[in-house]
C-alpha positions as CSV (number, residue, x, y, z in Angstrom):
1,M,-16.4,6.2,-66.6
2,R,-19.0,6.9,-63.9
3,E,-18.6,3.3,-62.7
4,R,-15.2,3.7,-62.9
5,A,-15.0,7.1,-60.5
6,E,-17.5,5.0,-57.9
7,L,-15.4,1.7,-57.9
8,L,-12.5,4.2,-57.2
9,R,-14.4,6.1,-54.8
10,S,-15.0,2.9,-53.0
11,E,-11.8,2.0,-53.2
12,L,-10.2,5.2,-51.4
13,E,-13.2,5.1,-48.6
14,E,-11.9,1.2,-47.9
15,T,-8.7,2.4,-47.8
16,E,-8.7,5.5,-45.7
17,R,-10.9,2.8,-43.1
18,E,-7.7,0.9,-43.5
19,V,-5.4,3.5,-42.4
20,E,-7.7,4.8,-39.7
21,R,-7.2,1.0,-38.4
22,L,-3.3,1.1,-38.9
23,V,-3.2,4.3,-36.9
24,T,-5.1,3.0,-34.0
25,A,-3.0,0.1,-33.9
26,R,0.0,1.7,-33.7
27,E,-0.9,4.1,-31.0
28,M,-1.8,1.1,-29.2
29,V,1.5,-0.6,-29.6
30,S,3.4,2.7,-29.1
31,Q,1.6,2.8,-25.6
32,V,2.3,-0.5,-24.6
33,L,6.1,-0.3,-25.2
34,S,6.2,2.7,-23.4
35,Q,4.7,1.0,-20.3
36,P,7.7,0.2,-17.7
37,Q,9.5,-3.0,-17.8
38,E,9.1,-5.8,-14.8
39,T,11.8,-6.3,-12.9
40,G,12.9,-8.7,-10.3
41,S,10.7,-8.5,-6.4
42,Q,11.4,-5.6,-4.6
43,E,10.9,-4.9,-0.7
44,A,7.8,-3.1,0.1
45,L,8.4,0.7,0.6
46,A,6.9,2.7,3.2
47,C,5.2,5.7,2.2
48,P,4.7,9.0,4.8
49,D,0.9,8.0,5.2
50,G,1.8,4.9,6.3
51,L,0.8,2.9,3.3
52,Q,3.4,0.0,2.2
53,T,3.8,0.1,-1.6
54,V,5.8,-2.1,-3.9
55,P,6.6,-0.3,-7.1
56,K,5.6,-2.8,-10.2
57,R,5.4,-2.6,-13.4
58,G,2.3,-1.0,-14.7
59,S,2.4,1.3,-11.6
60,V,0.6,4.6,-11.7
61,V,2.7,7.4,-11.0
62,P,2.1,9.2,-8.4
63,H,1.8,12.8,-7.8
64,R,4.7,14.3,-6.0
65,R,4.1,15.7,-2.8
66,E,6.0,16.8,0.2
67,G,8.2,13.7,1.8
68,L,7.6,11.5,-1.1
69,G,10.8,9.9,-2.3
70,A,11.2,8.8,-5.9
71,G,11.5,5.1,-4.4
72,V,7.9,4.9,-4.5
73,L,8.0,4.9,-8.5
74,A,8.1,1.7,-10.6
75,P,11.7,0.5,-11.3
76,D,12.0,2.4,-14.7
77,Y,11.1,5.8,-13.8
78,Q,13.7,5.6,-10.6
79,R,16.2,4.8,-13.2
80,I,14.9,7.7,-15.1
81,M,15.0,9.7,-12.0
82,S,18.7,8.8,-11.1
83,V,20.0,10.5,-14.2
84,P,18.7,13.9,-13.3
85,A,19.1,13.6,-10.0
86,S,22.6,12.6,-10.4
87,G,23.7,16.4,-12.0
88,A,22.4,17.0,-15.1
89,P,23.1,20.3,-17.1
90,Q,21.4,23.5,-15.6
91,G,19.2,23.4,-18.6
92,G,18.3,19.8,-17.9
93,L,18.4,17.2,-20.7
94,R,16.6,16.2,-24.2
95,A,14.9,13.1,-24.1
96,K,18.0,11.8,-27.0
97,D,20.4,12.6,-24.6
98,L,18.7,11.0,-21.6
99,A,18.4,8.0,-23.3
100,Q,22.3,7.9,-24.3
101,L,23.1,8.0,-20.6
102,L,20.6,5.4,-19.6
103,D,22.2,3.2,-22.7
104,L,19.7,2.8,-24.4
105,E,19.0,2.0,-27.9
106,L,18.9,5.2,-29.7
107,V,16.1,4.4,-32.2
108,P,13.3,6.3,-32.6
109,A,10.9,3.8,-30.6
110,K,12.8,3.8,-27.5
111,I,13.7,7.6,-27.6
112,E,9.7,8.0,-27.5
113,G,8.8,5.6,-25.2
114,L,11.4,7.7,-22.9
115,R,9.6,10.7,-23.9
116,A,6.0,9.4,-23.0
117,R,7.4,8.4,-19.4
118,L,9.2,12.1,-19.1
119,K,5.9,13.4,-20.0
120,R,4.1,11.3,-17.4
121,L,6.6,12.4,-14.6
122,V,6.3,16.1,-15.7
123,E,2.0,15.6,-15.4
124,R,2.9,14.6,-12.0
125,G,5.4,16.5,-10.9
126,W,8.5,14.7,-10.7
127,V,10.1,16.7,-13.4
128,V,10.0,19.7,-14.8
129,Q,10.1,20.6,-18.8
130,S,11.3,23.8,-20.3
131,A,9.4,25.3,-23.7
132,S,12.7,24.1,-25.5
133,G,12.1,20.3,-24.9
134,M,14.4,19.7,-22.2
135,F,13.9,17.6,-19.1
136,A,15.1,18.3,-15.6
137,A,14.2,17.5,-12.4
138,A,11.7,19.4,-9.8
139,S,13.0,21.6,-7.1
140,V,12.4,19.6,-3.6
141,S,10.1,22.4,-2.8
142,A,7.7,21.2,-5.6
143,G,4.8,19.2,-4.9
């Protein structure tokens, strides 16, 4: 009986390690899938400080500041910003509603990827999020 219990404990520990590896792999895949997709070449954009930038896949989302327009964002982020700027409801939009407006497939992976991008925009001051999970473009005075 003791041998059987030891065998089961050993199998349980091995299974728990495998579950941890799978969770880590899932997190990595989700992170990769939430990165913006690369699009065709774009012309360089001028920033207020005179630097030339070309938004591209994997670009860091800059912190929003006075005089910095959404044109410095990577194409996917520009697309996200175009919807709230075009007259979203007063309280903003939920990630699922925004996904629908962007003609994304309404599956959890796409919605969660969009939500991750929105949260990144919130962290950088481009978008505000209400306590109820609604996202709206930040006011012009934010920065």
